[in-house]
TIDO-339823 format. One line per 8 residues: number of its first residue (from 0); for each residue x, y, z of N, C-alpha, C. Coordinates in steps of 0.02 Angstrom, whole numbers, m for minus. Example, Ala and Ser with C-alpha at 12.3 -4.5 7.8 and 13.67 -1.06 7.14 Angstrom:
<nodes>
0	660,m284,390,615,m225,390,660,m165,390 | 642,m112,354,684,m53,357,645,2,394
</nodes>
This chain:
<nodes>
0	1394,m625,m787,1394,m610,m716,1332,m573,m693 | 1289,m552,m739,1230,m513,m721,1168,m541,m755 | 1115,m552,m716,1051,m574,m743,1001,m518,m732 | 969,m494,m785,917,m442,m780,850,m473,m797 | 803,m468,m751,736,m495,m762,687,m437,m767 | 664,m423,m828,615,m370,m838,544,m398,m828 | 498,m353,m810,428,m375,m796,429,m433,m746 | 465,m423,m692,478,m477,m644,414,m509,m616
8	360,m469,m611,298,m494,m583,266,m548,m626 | 291,m557,m689,262,m609,m732,297,m676,m724 | 349,m679,m683,386,m742,m674,371,m772,m605 | 368,m838,m602,362,m872,m538,430,m885,m508 | 431,m905,m444,494,m918,m409,534,m973,m445 | 500,m1028,m463,535,m1084,m496,567,m1061,m561 | 532,m1020,m599,560,m995,m663,622,m954,m651 | 619,m909,m602,676,m866,m588,736,m906,m562
16	723,m954,m519,777,m996,m493,807,m1038,m549 | 766,m1062,m595,790,m1102,m652,836,m1061,m696 | 817,m999,m708,859,m954,m749,927,m944,m715 | 926,m934,m648,988,m921,m611,1035,m982,m611 | 1005,m1042,m618,1046,m1103,m618,1092,m1108,m678 | 1077,m1070,m731,1121,m1072,m790,1191,m1049,m773 | 1196,m1006,m722,1262,m985,m700,1259,m969,m626 | 1297,m1005,m586,1297,m996,m514,1331,m930,m494
24	1309,m900,m439,1341,m841,m412,1329,m778,m453 | 1278,m779,m495,1264,m722,m538,1228,m667,m498 | 1243,m603,m514,1206,m547,m484,1140,m539,m521 | 1088,m521,m483,1021,m518,m513,992,m448,m504 | 968,m419,m559,932,m355,m559,862,m368,m585 | 812,m356,m543,743,m366,m565,710,m298,m576 | 670,m294,m629,636,m232,m647,561,m244,m648 | 523,m198,m619,450,m204,m620,418,m139,m598
32	364,m121,m631,325,m62,m608,288,m79,m544 | 270,m143,m536,233,m166,m477,264,m232,m453 | 318,m230,m414,350,m292,m391,302,m336,m351 | 311,m402,m357,269,m448,m320,280,m439,m245 | 231,m456,m202,238,m444,m130,302,m472,m100 | 322,m532,m119,381,m562,m88,444,m522,m104 | 453,m503,m167,511,m464,m187,512,m396,m151 | 454,m363,m148,450,m299,m115,467,m305,m41
40	441,m357,m9,454,m367,62,528,m380,75 | 560,m418,31,632,m432,39,672,m367,33 | 648,m321,m8,682,m256,m15,671,m212,46 | 608,m210,70,592,m168,128,627,m192,191 | 640,m258,197,669,m285,258,745,m290,255 | 775,m268,200,848,m266,196,881,m327,166 | 842,m378,146,872,m437,116,897,m420,46 | 860,m377,9,882,m353,m56,885,m277,m54
48	927,m249,m97,929,m175,m103,879,m155,m156 | 856,m92,m152,803,m70,m198,817,2,m221 | 807,14,m285,809,82,m312,741,97,m342 | 718,159,m333,651,178,m357,658,235,m406 | 628,228,m465,624,282,m515,552,306,m516 | 540,365,m492,472,392,m489,461,451,m536 | 513,474,m570,507,532,m615,476,511,m681 | 418,537,m699,387,519,m763,420,555,m821
56	410,529,m882,435,565,m941,406,636,m945 | 441,681,m978,418,750,m984,350,753,m1020 | 309,799,m995,242,813,m1023,193,756,m1015 | 212,702,m979,165,646,m967,110,669,m919 | 48,650,m934,m10,669,m892,m38,606,m859 | m57,611,m796,m84,554,m759,m149,529,m791 | m159,463,m789,m220,433,m816,m276,440,m765 | m334,463,m788,m392,470,m744,m429,403,m742
64	m441,377,m681,m471,310,m673,m541,315,m644 | m583,267,m663,m651,263,m636,m672,190,m632 | m704,172,m577,m732,104,m568,m808,111,m574 | m838,68,m615,m911,74,m627,m941,5,m639 | m1004,m1,m622,m1043,m61,m640,m1050,m61,m716 | m1049,m120,m747,m1054,m125,m820,m1115,m87,m845 | m1102,m40,m892,m1154,6,m913,m1143,21,m987 | m1190,1,m1030,m1182,12,m1102,m1179,86,m1119
72	m1217,127,m1084,m1217,199,m1097,m1148,229,m1083 | m1116,205,m1029,m1049,230,m1011,m998,209,m1064 | m1003,146,m1087,m956,121,m1139,m964,162,m1203 | m1026,173,m1223,m1041,213,m1284,m1011,283,m1278 | m1024,315,m1220,m1000,384,m1209,m923,387,m1210 | m890,338,m1176,m817,338,m1172,m786,330,m1241 | m814,284,m1282,m787,272,m1350,m798,333,m1394 | m859,360,m1394,m874,418,m1436,m831,478,m1418
80	m820,488,m1353,m780,545,m1330,m708,539,m1356 | m681,478,m1356,m613,467,m1380,m609,475,m1456 | m657,449,m1491,m657,454,m1565,m664,527,m1588 | m703,566,m1550,m713,636,m1568,m648,677,m1565 | m602,655,m1522,m538,692,m1519,m483,657,m1560 | m504,610,m1603,m457,579,m1649,m415,524,m1620 | m437,495,m1564,m398,442,m1531,m425,373,m1543 | m395,324,m1509,m415,254,m1515,m429,225,m1446
88	m463,167,m1446,m487,137,m1383,m466,64,m1378 | m443,45,m1318,m434,m26,m1301,m496,m48,m1262 | m526,m104,m1281,m580,m134,m1241,m556,m204,m1222 | m540,m213,m1157,m512,m276,m1134,m566,m320,m1105 | m576,m378,m1136,m620,m430,m1109,m579,m494,m1108 | m559,m516,m1049,m509,m569,m1043,m539,m640,m1046 | m586,m650,m1091,m615,m717,m1102,m623,m726,m1177 | m587,m775,m1204,m587,m784,m1277,m654,m811,m1303
96	m688,m854,m1264,m747,m889,m1289,m804,m842,m1309 | m808,m783,m1278,m863,m737,m1297,m837,m668,m1316 | m774,m663,m1334,m745,m598,m1351,m777,m568,m1414 | m797,m612,m1461,m829,m588,m1522,m896,m554,m1507 | m930,m579,m1455,m994,m550,m1435,m984,m477,m1413 | m928,m463,m1378,m915,m395,m1355,m893,m350,m1413 | m861,m381,m1462,m844,m342,m1522,m908,m320,m1559 | m957,m365,m1563,m1021,m348,m1595,m1059,m296,m1554
104	m1055,m302,m1486,m1087,m253,m1442,m1057,m183,m1454 | m991,m180,m1460,m958,m116,m1473,m980,m87,m1539 | m985,m130,m1591,m1008,m107,m1656,m1079,m82,m1655 | m1121,m113,m1613,m1191,m92,m1608,m1197,m25,m1571 | m1156,m17,m1517,m1160,45,m1477,m1132,105,m1516 | m1078,93,m1553,m1046,148,m1591,m1038,124,m1663 | m1090,129,m1704,m1089,102,m1773,m1033,131,m1816 | m1014,193,m1804,m962,224,m1846,m891,201,m1830
112	m883,164,m1773,m816,142,m1752,m794,80,m1792 | m731,79,m1811,m702,20,m1843,m674,m24,m1788 | m700,m85,m1782,m684,m129,m1726,m645,m190,m1750 | m594,m210,m1711,m556,m271,m1725,m546,m310,m1661 | m530,m375,m1668,m522,m419,m1610,m450,m446,m1610 | m420,m451,m1549,m353,m480,m1542,m351,m524,m1480 | m325,m585,m1489,m315,m630,m1431,m261,m681,m1448 | m238,m718,m1398,m181,m762,m1405,m192,m825,m1445
120	m254,m843,m1461,m267,m903,m1501,m270,m890,m1576 | m263,m827,m1594,m261,m810,m1666,m194,m833,m1695 | m193,m845,m1759,m129,m863,m1791,m83,m802,m1788 | m19,m816,m1790,30,m762,m1784,20,m708,m1838 | 6,m730,m1900,m2,m683,m1954,m65,m641,m1946 | m120,m673,m1924,m183,m636,m1915,m177,m585,m1858 | m143,m605,m1804,m134,m560,m1747,m90,m500,m1767 | m36,m516,m1804,8,m462,m1827,m29,m412,m1872
128	m70,m438,m1917,m109,m396,m1962,m156,m350,m1924 | m189,m378,m1872,m236,m338,m1832,m199,m283,m1794 | m142,m300,m1764,m105,m251,m1725,m76,m196,m1769 | m53,m214,m1828,m27,m164,m1874,m82,m117,m1898 | m142,m145,m1907,m200,m103,m1927,m216,m53,m1872 | m213,m76,m1810,m226,m31,m1753,m172,22,m1748 | m109,0,m1757,m53,46,m1753,m57,100,m1808 | m82,81,m1866,m87,127,m1923,m153,167,m1922
136	m191,161,m1867,m254,197,m1857,m307,178,m1909 | m304,115,m1933,m356,88,m1977,m411,55,m1935 | m399,49,m1870,m448,21,m1823,m457,71,m1767 | m520,83,m1746,m534,131,m1693,m536,98,m1624 | m568,39,m1621,m576,5,m1556,m547,m66,m1562 | m498,m81,m1519,m470,m149,m1518,m499,m186,m1458 | m541,m236,m1473,m569,m279,m1420,m521,m337,m1411 | m490,m343,m1352,m438,m393,m1343,m439,m423,m1274
144	m399,m475,m1265,m387,m502,m1199,m330,m462,m1167 | m306,m484,m1109,m252,m448,m1075,m186,m456,m1110 | m186,m483,m1171,m125,m492,m1210,m91,m425,m1225 | m130,m371,m1222,m102,m304,m1236,m64,m276,m1176 | m63,m311,m1120,m37,m284,m1057,36,m269,m1054 | 77,m296,m1100,149,m285,m1097,176,m256,m1162 | 216,m204,m1154,258,m181,m1210,226,m135,m1261 | 161,m129,m1264,130,m86,m1315,140,m12,m1299
152	160,26,m1348,168,98,m1340,135,132,m1400 | 70,147,m1392,32,177,m1447,4,244,m1421 | 38,300,m1435,19,365,m1408,m52,388,m1426 | m80,362,m1482,m147,384,m1503,m203,347,m1465 | m186,293,m1430,m236,256,m1391,m238,285,m1320 | m291,321,m1303,m294,355,m1238,m357,342,m1198 | m393,289,m1216,m448,266,m1174,m445,190,m1172 | m450,162,m1111,m452,89,m1103,m512,71,m1059
160	m550,22,m1082,m608,m3,m1044,m593,m76,m1027 | m593,m92,m962,m575,m159,m939,m636,m192,m909 | m662,m243,m942,m721,m279,m918,m701,m331,m866 | m744,m344,m818,m733,m393,m764,m665,m380,m730 | m653,m317,m714,m589,m296,m686,m574,m329,m619 | m626,m350,m583,m615,m379,m517,m580,m447,m520 | m579,m479,m579,m547,m544,m586,m471,m539,m595 | m445,m479,m603,m374,m469,m617,m337,m446,m556
168	m272,m461,m555,m229,m439,m500,m211,m366,m506 | m185,m338,m453,m168,m267,m451,m114,m250,m502 | m63,m293,m509,m9,m281,m557,m37,m283,m628 | m81,m331,m643,m111,m335,m710,m152,m273,m726 | m191,m250,m678,m231,m190,m689,m187,m129,m702 | m133,m124,m663,m87,m67,m671,m52,m69,m739 | m32,m129,m761,0,m136,m826,m48,m118,m883 | m111,m141,m877,m160,m124,m929,m174,m49,m930
176	m180,m20,m872,m191,52,m867,m133,90,m900 | m73,61,m895,m13,93,m924,m9,91,m999 | m57,55,m1032,m57,54,m1105,m84,119,m1134 | m117,159,m1093,m142,224,m1117,m106,280,m1079 | m114,341,m1104,m81,398,m1071,m7,401,m1085 | 14,377,m1144,85,375,m1160,106,435,m1203 | 70,490,m1195,88,552,m1229,68,610,m1183 | 62,669,m1210,42,727,m1169,m33,739,m1170
184	m71,688,m1190,m145,693,m1192,m175,658,m1131 | m225,689,m1101,m259,657,m1043,m292,592,m1064 | m276,538,m1028,m304,472,m1044,m354,451,m990 | m397,402,m1008,m449,379,m963,m449,302,m959 | m458,277,m898,m462,205,m887,m526,190,m850 | m567,145,m878,m631,126,m847,m627,53,m826 | m639,40,m761,m637,m28,m735,m710,m49,m721 | m734,m97,m760,m804,m117,m756,m812,m180,m713
192	m863,m180,m671,m878,m237,m628,m952,m254,m634 | m972,m316,m618,m1042,m335,m625,m1087,m304,m572 | m1060,m287,m514,m1100,m259,m460,m1059,m259,m396 | m1061,m204,m359,m1019,m197,m300,m1033,m250,m247 | m1095,m272,m242,m1114,m318,m189,m1088,m389,m199 | m1071,m408,m262,m1054,m478,m275,m979,m490,m287 | m938,m438,m280,m866,m450,m290,m832,m461,m223 | m779,m502,m220,m745,m518,m157,m713,m456,m125
200	m701,m459,m60,m672,m402,m23,m604,m382,m51 | m561,m432,m64,m494,m417,m89,m497,m382,m157 | m544,m403,m199,m553,m371,m265,m575,m299,m256 | m619,m287,m208,m642,m219,m194,m583,m175,m171 | m539,m204,m130,m480,m166,m107,m433,m150,m165 | m425,m198,m211,m382,m187,m269,m408,m130,m312 | m473,m131,m325,m503,m80,m367,m501,m11,m333 | m511,m11,m268,m508,52,m231,m437,80,m234
208	m387,37,m229,m317,59,m232,m300,87,m300 | m320,53,m354,m303,75,m421,m338,140,m438 | m396,152,m407,m433,214,m419,m402,272,m380 | m381,259,m317,m354,312,m274,m283,331,m295 | m241,281,m311,m172,295,m328,m166,308,m403 | m191,365,m424,m194,379,m496,m146,434,m518 | m94,446,m476,m45,496,m495,15,462,m529 | 57,500,m563,115,472,m597,166,446,m547
216	195,388,m561,245,359,m517,216,324,m456 | 153,301,m461,120,270,m403,132,195,m399 | 174,167,m443,184,95,m446,206,64,m381 | 255,97,m346,280,69,m284,226,69,m230 | 189,125,m225,135,129,m175,82,75,m190 | 69,63,m253,20,13,m272,44,m57,m253 | 109,m69,m264,138,m134,m245,136,m144,m169 | 145,m90,m131,141,m96,m58,70,m110,m36
224	22,m82,m73,m48,m98,m59,m62,m171,m74 | m34,m196,m128,m40,m267,m146,m10,m311,m92 | 46,m289,m64,79,m325,m8,32,m328,52 | m2,m273,67,m49,m272,123,m108,m319,111 | m133,m320,49,m193,m359,33,m177,m434,32 | m122,m453,m1,m108,m524,m13,m58,m555,35 | m18,m514,70,34,m542,113,99,m553,75 | 153,m564,113,220,m564,83,244,m632,56
232	207,m685,70,228,m750,43,280,m784,86 | 309,m838,60,357,m879,96,427,m861,70 | 470,m835,114,536,m811,93,579,m867,63 | 571,m929,87,614,m983,65,577,m1035,23 | 517,m1022,3,479,m1069,m37,452,m1036,m100 | 410,m1072,m138,385,m1045,m201,328,m995,m195 | 296,m991,m137,237,m948,m130,259,m875,m130 | 227,m835,m173,248,m765,m181,201,m717,m145
240	149,m743,m114,104,m701,m75,70,m745,m23 | 38,m713,26,2,m750,78,42,m759,142 | 16,m798,189,48,m816,253,51,m760,304 | 58,m698,281,69,m643,328,10,m634,376 | m51,m651,352,m110,m641,394,m112,m688,454 | m72,m740,453,m72,m787,509,m42,m757,573 | 5,m711,565,37,m680,624,26,m605,629 | 0,m575,576,m10,m503,576,50,m467,546
248	37,m412,513,90,m377,475,147,m353,520 | 130,m317,575,182,m288,617,227,m341,648 | 197,m395,675,236,m448,705,279,m483,654 | 252,m493,594,289,m525,540,352,m485,523 | 344,m419,515,401,m375,500,453,m378,556 | 429,m375,617,474,m376,675,515,m441,677 | 481,m498,666,516,m563,666,568,m567,610 | 548,m541,552,593,m542,493,655,m499,505
256	644,m438,530,700,m393,543,748,m422,595 | 720,m456,645,761,m486,697,804,m542,668 | 774,m583,624,811,m638,593,867,m613,548 | 852,m560,510,903,m531,465,961,m502,506 | 944,m468,562,997,m439,604,1041,m494,635 | 1009,m549,656,1048,m604,685,1096,m634,634 | 1072,m643,572,1115,m670,519,1173,m623,502 | 1162,m558,511,1215,m510,498,1263,m503,558
264	1248,m537,613,1291,m533,672,1278,m472,715 | 1221,m439,705,1204,m380,745,1168,m402,808 | 1186,m372,865,1153,m389,928,1080,m368,927 | 1036,m414,943,964,m400,941,937,m395,1012 | 906,m338,1027,875,m328,1092,799,m326,1084 | 766,m359,1130,693,m359,1127,667,m289,1141 | 626,m261,1098,600,m194,1110,551,m193,1169 | 552,m138,1205,505,m129,1261,438,m106,1233
272	385,m141,1250,318,m122,1229,281,m91,1288 | 259,m31,1280,225,5,1334,150,10,1320 | 112,9,1373,40,22,1367,23,82,1410 | m25,122,1386,m46,183,1422,m120,176,1436 | m138,178,1500,m208,171,1520,m227,229,1566 | m248,284,1537,m271,341,1576,m340,362,1551 | m377,397,1592,m446,416,1574,m444,474,1524 | m446,455,1461,m442,505,1408,m478,477,1347
280	m524,515,1319,m558,493,1258,m510,501,1199 | m481,445,1177,m430,447,1125,m451,401,1068 | m478,430,1014,m499,391,956,m509,438,897 | m519,409,837,m532,449,777,m606,442,761 | m645,495,771,m718,489,758,m732,482,683 | m786,445,667,m804,435,597,m831,499,565 | m847,549,607,m869,614,579,m808,653,553 | m748,635,576,m687,669,554,m658,635,492
288	m651,568,495,m629,529,437,m683,477,424 | m725,489,375,m783,447,363,m765,378,336 | m716,375,290,m698,312,259,m663,266,308 | m690,205,318,m663,159,367,m591,138,351 | m577,126,287,m509,106,267,m458,160,284 | m476,223,269,m431,279,284,m422,287,360 | m477,274,397,m474,281,470,m426,229,499 | m432,167,476,m387,114,499,m315,127,479
296	m306,154,419,m239,171,396,m208,225,440 | m249,273,461,m224,327,505,m206,300,574 | m247,253,600,m229,221,664,m161,187,658 | m149,154,602,m86,119,591,m28,169,589 | m39,227,557,14,278,553,30,305,623 | m22,315,663,m11,339,732,29,287,771 | 9,223,764,42,170,802,115,159,781 | 130,174,718,198,163,693,243,224,699
304	218,279,727,259,340,736,317,324,782 | 376,349,764,436,333,804,461,391,846 | 430,450,840,455,508,878,399,560,883 | 411,611,925,364,666,931,358,704,866 | 415,708,830,415,743,765,368,708,715 | 368,641,716,323,602,673,250,618,690 | 235,623,755,167,637,777,146,707,756 | 192,756,761,177,825,740,164,827,665
312	205,791,627,197,790,555,130,758,536 | 111,705,572,47,671,559,m11,717,575 | m6,754,630,m60,802,648,m67,855,594 | m11,881,569,m13,932,517,m43,904,452 | m26,841,436,m52,809,375,m127,801,380 | m151,776,438,m223,766,448,m261,833,446 | m231,885,473,m262,952,471,m269,975,400 | m216,963,361,m217,984,291,m269,945,250
320	m277,880,265,m322,837,226,m394,841,248 | m406,843,315,m475,836,340,m499,895,381 | m457,946,390,m478,1004,430,m452,998,502 | m475,1044,543,m453,1047,613,m470,982,649 | m420,950,681,m433,886,714,m476,894,777 | m521,848,790,m561,851,852,m517,834,912 | m542,850,972,m504,840,1033,m486,766,1043 | m532,720,1023,m519,648,1034,m459,624,993
328	m450,653,932,m392,634,891,m328,662,921 | m331,724,946,m272,753,979,m254,713,1042 | m305,688,1076,m293,646,1135,m257,581,1116 | m275,554,1057,m242,493,1033,m168,506,1022 | m151,564,994,m81,582,984,m45,591,1051 | m81,619,1100,m52,627,1167,m35,560,1199 | m82,512,1192,m70,445,1220,m10,412,1187 | m4,421,1120,53,393,1084,118,425,1106
336	116,491,1120,175,526,1144,198,498,1211 | 150,485,1256,167,455,1321,198,386,1312 | 171,348,1265,197,281,1252,269,283,1228 | 285,329,1182,353,335,1157,401,355,1212 | 380,402,1254,422,423,1311,434,366,1359 | 381,327,1372,387,270,1418,433,216,1391 | 428,201,1326,470,149,1297,544,166,1299 | 560,231,1291,630,251,1295,658,242,1366
344	614,243,1416,636,235,1486,627,163,1511 | 609,117,1466,597,47,1484,539,40,1533 | 489,82,1525,428,77,1567,375,40,1527 | 349,m13,1554,302,m56,1517,230,m35,1525 | 215,4,1578,145,22,1589,140,91,1623 | 97,132,1595,80,197,1627,4,196,1635 | m20,198,1696,m92,193,1706,m115,237,1763 | m180,250,1763,m211,289,1816,m246,242,1863
352	m227,246,1928,m258,204,1979,m288,250,2032 | m352,266,2024,m384,312,2070,m352,381,2066 | m325,406,2121,m293,471,2124,m217,465,2119 | m194,411,2087,m122,399,2079,m105,383,2006 | m45,403,1985,m19,383,1920,32,328,1932 | 20,270,1903,61,211,1916,108,198,1857 | 173,189,1871,223,173,1820,256,107,1837 | 260,62,1787,289,m4,1796,350,m12,1751
360	408,m31,1780,470,m37,1743,479,m108,1716 | 516,m114,1662,537,m180,1638,598,m202,1679 | 618,m265,1672,675,m291,1710,741,m259,1690 | 743,m230,1629,805,m199,1604,808,m124,1616 | 760,m96,1652,758,m24,1663,819,m2,1703 | 852,53,1682,912,76,1717,897,113,1782 | 836,138,1790,817,178,1848,810,135,1910 | 838,157,1966,833,120,2029,791,160,2079
368	767,124,2132,722,154,2180,753,215,2214 | 818,211,2230,851,267,2264,848,330,2221 | 859,321,2155,858,378,2110,788,406,2102 | 738,363,2101,668,385,2097,650,427,2158 | 670,402,2216,655,438,2279,691,505,2281 | 752,506,2255,791,568,2252,758,620,2206 | 729,595,2150,700,640,2100,631,666,2122 | 588,622,2150,519,641,2164,505,657,2237
376	550,640,2282,541,655,2352,496,606,2388 | 471,626,2446,435,579,2490,363,564,2467 | 338,601,2418,269,589,2395,262,525,2355 | 318,493,2336,315,434,2294,295,372,2335 | 259,326,2303,238,264,2337,260,205,2293 | 300,160,2320,329,106,2280,284,44,2279 | 288,6,2223,257,m60,2219,310,m107,2190 | 299,m174,2189,353,m221,2172,390,m207,2107
384	357,m178,2055,390,m169,1990,396,m95,1970 | 381,m50,2015,385,20,1997,363,65,2054 | 329,120,2037,308,167,2088,245,204,2066 | 215,241,2114,156,281,2100,167,351,2125 | 136,399,2090,140,469,2109,69,496,2120 | 60,540,2170,m7,568,2181,m29,609,2120 | m92,604,2103,m119,637,2044,m137,709,2062 | m105,755,2027,m120,826,2035,m143,853,1968
392	m206,872,1963,m232,893,1898,m253,832,1857 | m249,838,1790,m272,782,1748,m215,731,1740 | m235,669,1724,m188,613,1722,m135,621,1667 | m155,648,1609,m107,656,1554,m49,700,1574 | m65,760,1602,m12,806,1621,33,777,1675 | 1,743,1723,40,713,1778,87,659,1751 | 61,616,1707,103,563,1678,159,592,1635 | 142,644,1596,193,674,1553,248,707,1594
400	229,743,1646,279,776,1689,324,724,1722 | 294,668,1746,333,615,1778,384,585,1729 | 361,570,1668,406,541,1617,460,590,1596 | 441,654,1591,490,705,1572,544,712,1627 | 522,711,1689,569,716,1745,616,656,1747 | 589,596,1734,631,535,1731,680,539,1674 | 658,565,1616,703,571,1559,762,617,1575 | 748,672,1609,802,719,1628,849,686,1678
408	820,648,1725,861,615,1777,904,559,1748 | 881,529,1692,917,473,1662,977,495,1620 | 982,560,1605,1035,585,1562,1103,582,1598
</nodes>
């Protein structure tokens, strides 16, 4: 009655469906440190339930990661440093045709190191002999393909060097990185690339993610980054990533949540989208957050805030990370606050028109003209879909006061 799929990211949709066909109606539990985008998206959207284990084993130390252009001096230093403390090294080169060349290179760079080669085309007996030699510490450096990526637990191996890292997926890189640091000793992972200018953008994002998310229990965050980079795939077909870029992440999530709610029999109401157009410099300057990726990520966090408390928490987080926020960033939070207040009142537009603050209601807004006139008095000026108020002071305060007054009147 139960099917458990370990290392789920290594299976395709057809394989998993074929396994399930052995017994119909079976419950499925999938396990993975880095779930594939489609599985993760199905969990985030409520189609599947998800449990997260983020507590590392006792005394486990996070692996320190570094991305570098291929450099013989760096390789020599990394290997020598590990050997000096009595450890062992994995050198991953995922191409069998020239793997022996890299074994010879390693021997030339560090002559005192005992080097062995392991890959999937070796005979079973030869491969077993090599792995047992490494396990028994008769080999110092194991030059191998990504065959070592699953299941190995060798506490004495605490440095891994991965050549041509940009050719591998995020899950593969994370699994390889997990082969080291399996004790209370600080481990090191080096991701080597031929040159920053010649690797694809997606590969650069993967390497940036694996370098930044280097704390213990980062697998889920890494998988979510993979979801952002590759897309969520086709829910009802074999594709496990992609497609999401055709409609955009936010719209995709919204469409998916609406479909799931309809299938569950929950009434679905179209959310009110508000726009705020007032004369206010509202942006994140590059002098405050220099990294473009981080800046875009922060814009997304501001846009996805669901309450004033979320905005306050975000402001405190940014202050803690980058220092005192500039006025333009605080203005951005103010604009978002107005938008949240407007959406709760079914107001689709808050804008400044000369010396007036203009508010436009949606067709479902509960507020009527009589009530508006009663609340604001004779100074109000109506238009076909809403009303205008004379501007006293700056537009932000005037708009906020108007929305606050409407909120009180709507109670």
